[in-house]
N, C-alpha and C positions, 0 to 999 in steps of 0.2 A: 393520313393513309399512306400505306407502304405497299409497292407493287414490285413484283419480280417480272422483268422484261426478257424474252428470249428472242434475240435476233443475231445469229451468230456470224454471218458472213453474207455477202462478199462486202468490200469497202464501200461500193456504191450503195448496197442495200442498207449497210449501217447508217451511212450518211442520209438516206432517204428517210430513216426513222426519226431523225432529231426533230423535225417540225411537230410531230404528233406529241412528243414530251413538252414541247413549248405550249401547244394547246392545253394539254392537262395540267400544267403548271399554273396557267393563268386562270383556269376554270375552277381548280380545286385547291383551296389554301393548304399549304403544308405538306401536299403530296410529295413523296420521294420514291425514286426508282433504284432498284438494283439491277444490273444489265449482265446477263450472260452472253459472252461474245468470243469469238475466236481470238487466241492470244495475240495474233499479228495485228488485229485491229483495235486492241484494247485501249490505246491512247485516245481514240476518237470519242467514245461515250463519256469519258472522264471530262471532256470539254464542256459538257452541257450542265447547266446549273441545277437541273432537276435530278441529276444522277448523284446518288450518295455513294455506292460501292459498284465497282466493275468487278465481274467475276469471270476471269479468262477461262476458256476451255480449249483443248487442243484436239478436237475431233480428228481433223486431217492428219495430225502427227500420230495420235493414239492408234487409229485404226490401221496404220501401216505396220505396227508392232504391237499386237494385242497383249502378248505375255510380258513384254517389257513394261507396258502401261499398267498391267495388273500388279507386278511385283514392285513397281516403282512407288506405288501408294497414290499416284496422282488421282486416278478415278475415285478411289476411296475418300480422298481428302475433298474432292469436288462434291460428291453426294452428301457428305457429312455437313459441309458448308451450308448447302441448300436446304437440307432436311431440318437442320436446327434453327434456321431463320424462321421469324415470324411475318408472314405476309397476309395482307388482305385479299390479294388477287394475283394470279399469274397470267400474264399475256404472252402468247406466242404469236409473234408478229411475222413469223417467217412461213408457216404453214407447209412445212415439210415433215416427213417422218423422223428425221434426225433431230430436229427442233422440238418436235412433239414429245419424243422420247425423254427429253430433258426435263419435261414438265412433272414426270412421275415422282420427283424426290421431294416435293412439298406437298403439304396436305391443303393449301388454300385452293379455292375454286379456280379452275383454268378457263380462260377465254381465247377464242381464236376464230379464224375464218370457218364457215361451214362447208360442207363438201361440195357445194356448187362453185365455190370461189377460191378455196384453198389451192395452193400450187400442186400439192399432192392430196387429193381428196380424202385418202384413208387417215391422213393426220387428224382430221376433225374428230375422229372416234376417241380420241384422248381428251376431248375438251368437255367441260361442263356447261359452258355457255358458248353458243355457236352464232356467228353473225354473217349475215350476207353483205357483201360489198362488192359492187359491180366491177368486173375485171376490166372493163373497156375504158380505163382512165389511168392517169399517171400513178406510179407506184406511191409517190408522196401522199396523194390524196386518199389512196386506198388505206394506208396505214393510220392517216388522220381519221378517217371514218371509221375504222375499227376501234381505235382508242376512245372515240366520243361515244360510240355505242356501249362498249364494255364498261366505261367509267361513268356513263350517265350524264353527259353534259352536251348542250347544243354546240355544233360545230360552227366557228366563225367563218363566213363565206369571204374569207381573205387569202391572199397568197401565204402559203406556209412559211413560218419563220424558224430558222435554224437555231437562233439564240447563242450564236458563237460570236465573241467579242473579237473583231478583226484587229482593233487597236492593241489588244494584248499580245498579239503576234508581231506587229509591224516592226521591222528593223530599219534603221535609217541607213540609206545608201547613198553613195556620192553621186550617183546617176540613175535615172530611171532605167528600168529593165523589164524584158518580157520573159515569161517562162514558156518553153516549149515542152509540152508533156507528150513525148513521143513513144513512151512504152506502154504496152498493152498484152493481153493474153493471146487472143486468137491470131493467127497468121494472117487472116483476111481483114482484120481491123487496122493493121498497120498502114499508115499513110506512106507512100513510097520515100525512101530515103533521099532520092534525087530531088523530090519535092521540098523536103525539109531543108536540104542544102540551098535550094534556090530562094525559097522564103527567108533564110537566115541571111543570105546575100544581100537581098533587097532591104530587109529590116535594118541590117548593119549599116548599109549605105546611108540610111536616114538618121543614123546617130544613135539608135538604140542599143543598149547592151542586151545580150541574150543569155539566160541561164538554162543549162541542160541538165536535168536530174538523170539519174539512173538507179535501177533496183538489181541488176545482175550484169555479168560481164558482156553479154551480147548488147545490152543496152549502153553499157559504158563505151565500148568500142564504136557504136554507132554514134553516140554523142560526140565523140573525139573527131570522127569524120565530118559530121556536120559543122563543128566548130573550126576545123582546120584552117589556119592562116587568116582567121577573123579576130582581130585583137580584142574586140568586145564581146566575144562569144566565150562563155566560161563554162566548162564541164564541172559540175558541183561534186563535192565529196559525197560518199554514200550517206544518206540521211534517214533519221527516224521519221515516222509520220508526223511528229510534233515539229521536227526540223523542216520537213517539207511544208507544214502548214505556215511555218514563219516566212519561207521563201515565197510561197504563193500569195500570202496576205501582203507582202510588201511589193509585189509586182504591179506594174501598170496595167498589164492585161496578160492573158494566157491564151495559148493555142494548144488544143488537146485532141487526141484520138479519143475513141469511146473506152475510157478508162476511169477507174475509181478516183483518181486525183483530179480528173475534170469535175467531178461531183463535189469534191473537196473546195475547189475553187468557187463553186456555185454557193456552198454553204458559208463561205468566207465573203461572199458578196464582191468577188473579183471578176471583172468582165473577161469572158471566155469564149472563144470560138471553139465549138466541139465538131469534129469531122466524123461523119457517119458513113460508113460503106454498106457492110452486110447487115447492119442493125439500123433500126429506125428509132428516133428519139421520143415518139408520141408518149410511150408508156414508162420508159426508163431514162429518158435523156436528162441532162443537166437541168435542174429546176431552180429558177430564181431570176431576180432582176439581172439585167445585163448579160444574160446567156444567149448566145447565137448559135443555131444548129444550121450547119451546112451538110447537105446530103448528096452523095454520089447518085449519078443515074446510070442506067444500064441494065443488062440482062440479070446480074447477079446482086444488084443494089438492094438492100432491104430484105434479103431472102434469108438471112441467118445462116449462111454458109460459113463454116469455121476455116475453110482452106482457100478458098478462090478469091483472089484480090479484085476489087471493082472500083477503084479509084481513079481510072482514066479520065474521068469527066470533072473530077474535083481537083483542079490544078492550082498552083500558086496564084496564077492570074485571076482566078475566082476568089481565093482567099484574101489576097492583098488588099483590094478596095475596101472590103469589110472591116479589115484590121485597121486600115488607115482611118476609117470613119470613127472607130472606137477610140483610137488614139488622139484624133482631133477633138473629139467630145471630151475626152479626159483633160486635155490641154486647156481647153476653153473653161 
């Protein structure tokens, strides 16, 4: 059986889809997926053993310059690739109009969330087979249930398995290290830089090295300030997603804000403390073994505000004992 999967973004959403592929792979012999995904995240689907081909799209880039996209031939090439492929089923696991639109280019039956549970209800009008999945549960479980209904197998009542081989990424290091995943999108999701610095000083004093990745110049300069005068704190070079996977997989543990790389740590089964301020982890938090969620309290905590910081209550004094417990457990 061959299935075309559409889940284009974001990084966290892409990672959350992997356990559903594992379920399908174990339930249906020989099933294979082609996956349509945003070009910036294309390295992640390729890591899963059930994925045959990754089909990158650039919707974010294309819609910024429609004329250039048209004349470049990229859109035409994408449509041709999808139209000429032979699939038994198309699954839109995103439930948005932009993802539903991409289902139009293949003649196979289309499955997706019904209008009561799709993120954008109008998207369900594109689907031939529509399934209800309760929205009041974690995103990983929602996608697992969608796949089970669409592909017709009983869903195992176990924790979802990302099926990523951590061992294939692990790099031998001279000393154990932690990864501080300090970069995120919303202004209000950023843990205060002074808190990162304080945590870095205390962890450094315990003898641990610290690796600080970055994805843009703002993050790079922040990483440099966090690492300043700490000999074991290292600002990494700019890395691809595969390079970041290797860094995370080899780490003793991670500390992360609400970011896609935190979800990647969960997928690689690396212990990670995720720090939540304006968002809550119940439906979209890091999912898996060894994942710890620490949530801020206060007027704006959990309110989904993109601008107002709310981390005053979630200080290094709260984080450090939890991190110490993880590190002690790893050592033993």
